[in-house]
C-alpha positions as CSV (number, residue, x, y, z in Angstrom):
1,M,-14.8,17.3,-14.6
2,A,-14.3,15.9,-11.1
3,G,-11.6,17.3,-9.0
4,K,-8.6,15.5,-7.7
5,P,-9.1,12.9,-5.0
6,I,-8.2,14.3,-1.6
7,L,-6.4,12.0,0.9
8,H,-6.9,12.7,4.6
9,Y,-4.2,11.2,6.9
10,F,-1.0,12.1,8.6
11,D,2.2,12.7,6.8
12,G,3.5,9.1,6.8
13,R,2.9,5.7,5.3
14,A,0.8,3.3,7.4
15,R,-2.6,2.4,5.8
16,M,-2.7,5.3,3.3
17,E,0.5,4.3,1.5
18,S,-1.1,1.5,-0.5
19,I,-3.8,4.0,-1.6
20,R,-1.1,6.5,-2.8
21,W,0.6,3.7,-4.7
22,L,-2.5,2.5,-6.5
23,L,-3.6,6.1,-7.5
24,A,-0.1,6.6,-8.8
25,A,-0.2,3.4,-10.8
26,A,-3.4,4.5,-12.3
27,G,-1.9,7.9,-13.3
28,V,-4.3,9.8,-11.0
29,E,-3.1,13.1,-9.5
30,F,-4.2,13.5,-5.9
31,E,-4.1,16.1,-3.1
32,E,-3.3,15.4,0.6
33,K,-4.6,17.1,3.7
34,F,-2.4,16.1,6.6
35,M,-3.6,15.9,10.2
36,K,-0.9,17.4,12.4
37,T,-2.7,17.6,15.7
38,R,-5.3,15.8,17.7
39,E,-7.6,18.7,16.9
40,D,-7.3,18.0,13.2
41,L,-8.6,14.5,13.8
42,E,-11.4,15.6,16.0
43,K,-12.5,18.2,13.5
44,L,-13.0,15.4,10.9
45,R,-14.9,13.3,13.4
46,K,-17.2,16.2,14.5
47,D,-18.1,17.3,10.9
48,G,-19.2,13.8,10.1
49,S,-16.5,13.0,7.6
50,L,-15.4,9.7,9.2
51,M,-18.2,7.1,9.3
52,F,-16.4,5.0,11.9
53,Q,-14.4,7.8,13.4
54,Q,-11.2,6.5,11.7
55,V,-8.8,7.4,8.9
56,P,-7.7,7.0,6.2
57,M,-10.4,8.9,4.4
58,V,-10.5,9.7,0.7
59,E,-12.8,12.3,-0.9
60,I,-13.4,11.0,-4.4
61,D,-16.3,11.3,-6.9
62,G,-18.5,13.1,-4.4
63,M,-18.0,10.5,-1.7
64,K,-16.0,10.4,1.6
65,L,-14.7,6.9,1.6
66,V,-13.3,5.2,4.6
67,Q,-11.9,1.7,5.2
68,T,-8.7,1.0,3.4
69,R,-9.8,-2.0,1.4
70,A,-13.1,-0.4,0.2
71,I,-11.1,2.6,-1.0
72,L,-8.5,0.4,-2.8
73,N,-11.3,-1.7,-4.4
74,Y,-13.1,1.4,-5.7
75,I,-9.9,2.8,-7.2
76,A,-9.0,-0.5,-8.8
77,A,-12.5,-0.9,-10.3
78,K,-12.6,2.7,-11.5
79,Y,-9.2,2.6,-13.2
80,N,-9.3,-0.9,-14.7
81,L,-6.9,-2.5,-12.3
82,Y,-9.4,-5.2,-11.1
83,G,-9.4,-7.9,-13.8
84,K,-11.7,-8.5,-16.7
85,D,-14.3,-10.7,-15.0
86,I,-15.4,-12.1,-11.7
87,K,-12.9,-15.0,-11.7
88,E,-9.9,-12.6,-12.2
89,R,-11.3,-10.3,-9.5
90,A,-11.5,-13.3,-7.1
91,L,-7.8,-14.1,-7.7
92,I,-6.8,-10.4,-7.4
93,D,-8.7,-10.2,-4.1
94,M,-7.2,-13.5,-2.8
95,Y,-3.6,-12.3,-3.6
96,S,-4.2,-8.9,-2.2
97,E,-5.7,-10.2,1.0
98,G,-2.9,-12.7,1.3
99,M,-0.4,-9.8,1.5
100,T,-2.3,-8.0,4.2
101,D,-0.8,-9.8,7.1
102,L,2.8,-9.2,6.1
103,N,2.1,-5.7,4.9
104,E,0.6,-4.8,8.3
105,M,3.6,-6.2,10.1
106,V,6.0,-4.1,7.9
107,L,4.0,-0.9,8.1
108,L,3.5,-1.1,11.9
109,Y,7.2,-2.0,12.6
110,P,8.3,1.6,13.2
111,Y,5.6,2.0,15.9
112,L,6.8,-0.9,18.0
113,P,8.6,-0.4,21.3
114,S,12.4,-0.8,20.8
115,R,12.4,-4.1,22.8
116,D,10.0,-5.7,20.4
117,K,11.7,-4.7,17.1
118,D,14.3,-7.4,16.8
119,G,11.7,-10.2,17.3
120,R,9.3,-8.6,14.8
121,L,12.0,-8.2,12.2
122,T,12.9,-11.8,12.5
123,Q,9.3,-12.7,12.1
124,I,8.9,-10.5,9.0
125,K,11.9,-12.1,7.3
126,E,10.8,-15.6,8.1
127,K,7.3,-15.1,6.8
128,S,8.5,-13.3,3.7
129,R,11.0,-15.9,2.8
130,N,9.1,-19.0,3.8
131,R,5.4,-18.2,3.3
132,Y,4.5,-15.2,1.2
133,F,7.2,-14.7,-1.4
134,P,7.4,-18.4,-2.4
135,A,3.6,-18.3,-2.9
136,F,3.8,-15.4,-5.3
137,E,6.9,-16.7,-7.0
138,K,5.0,-19.9,-7.7
139,V,2.0,-18.0,-9.2
140,L,4.3,-16.2,-11.6
141,K,6.2,-19.4,-12.5
142,S,2.9,-21.4,-13.0
143,H,1.7,-19.2,-15.9
144,G,4.9,-17.6,-17.1
145,Q,3.2,-14.2,-17.7
146,D,4.3,-10.7,-16.8
147,Y,1.7,-10.0,-14.1
148,L,-0.1,-12.0,-11.4
149,V,-3.5,-12.2,-13.1
150,G,-4.6,-12.1,-16.7
151,N,-1.2,-10.9,-17.9
152,R,-2.0,-7.3,-17.2
153,L,-1.4,-4.9,-14.4
154,S,-3.8,-5.2,-11.5
155,K,-4.0,-3.9,-7.9
156,A,-2.4,-7.1,-6.8
157,D,0.8,-6.3,-8.7
158,V,0.9,-2.8,-7.3
159,H,0.4,-4.0,-3.8
160,L,3.0,-6.7,-4.2
161,T,5.6,-4.3,-5.6
162,E,5.0,-1.9,-2.7
163,L,5.5,-4.7,-0.3
164,L,8.7,-5.8,-2.0
165,Y,10.1,-2.3,-1.7
166,H,9.2,-2.0,1.9
167,T,10.6,-5.4,3.0
168,E,13.8,-4.7,1.1
169,E,14.2,-1.5,3.2
170,L,14.4,-3.8,6.2
171,D,16.6,-6.5,4.6
172,S,18.3,-5.7,1.3
173,T,18.9,-9.5,0.6
174,I,15.3,-10.6,1.1
175,L,14.6,-11.2,-2.6
176,A,17.8,-13.0,-3.3
177,N,16.0,-16.3,-4.1
178,F,13.0,-14.9,-5.9
179,P,14.0,-14.0,-9.5
180,L,10.5,-13.7,-10.7
181,L,9.5,-11.3,-7.9
182,K,12.5,-9.2,-8.7
183,A,11.5,-9.1,-12.3
184,L,8.0,-8.1,-11.4
185,R,9.2,-5.3,-9.2
186,T,11.4,-4.0,-12.1
187,R,8.6,-4.4,-14.6
188,V,6.1,-2.4,-12.5
189,S,8.7,0.1,-11.5
190,N,9.4,0.9,-15.1
191,L,5.8,1.7,-16.0
192,P,5.7,5.5,-16.7
193,T,3.2,6.2,-14.0
194,M,5.2,4.3,-11.4
195,K,8.6,5.6,-12.5
196,K,7.3,9.1,-11.8
197,F,6.0,8.1,-8.4
198,L,9.3,6.4,-7.4
199,Q,11.4,9.5,-8.2
200,P,12.6,11.7,-5.3
201,G,10.1,14.5,-4.5
202,S,7.0,12.5,-5.3
203,Q,4.1,11.9,-2.9
204,R,5.5,8.5,-2.0
205,K,6.3,8.5,1.7
206,P,9.7,7.6,3.2
207,F,10.1,5.0,6.0
208,D,8.3,6.3,9.1
209,D,11.1,7.7,11.2
210,E,11.1,8.6,14.9
211,K,9.8,12.1,14.2
212,C,6.9,10.7,12.3
213,V,6.1,8.2,15.0
214,E,6.1,10.8,17.7
215,S,3.8,13.0,15.6
216,V,1.4,10.2,15.0
217,K,1.3,9.3,18.7
218,K,0.3,12.9,19.5
219,I,-2.5,12.8,17.0
220,F,-4.0,9.5,18.1
221,S,-3.2,9.4,21.8
């Protein structure tokens, strides 16, 4: 029996958080090895673990996978979160890629200089309310089903639910005009695997605070 996946990153959200969410949705237990110093990162680079000298890196099924989307796609395919055929997979990819721009803005927000945060927050709210959330609300309305694709959970639903939680942390009213998105968030949150992950004390990471930001700067500077 294969061991648990091992996630190599720092103790924060950024690009690893979507991987944590997807593993949790699949009901997969995982271990984490946190980089705490620049030396920890250099060790991974020197021992050949990082193909492109970058994290996140996940050890799974005898592989050392890097590149966030490649990791997510492997997990989705392995745990039946990637649709039933090539057409569903194309939709799942399209929706997942469509979230990437906004998700990056949200995850990188804590790392911005203070002078840039107000402008970025305005941009996040505007894009959420006027571009991205209406698009996904329209998808759910168009077919009247519980999930975005094929009426069953996929990585697109997990990524969207994560994004909804993260944007709500920045603006608690941001979903006010999107009842179907709120319903999706509730539906996914109530799945047994996700309910466990959303409880206090899980491996879900809190919003990256100033202490986390300073630690990350020391590792990557």
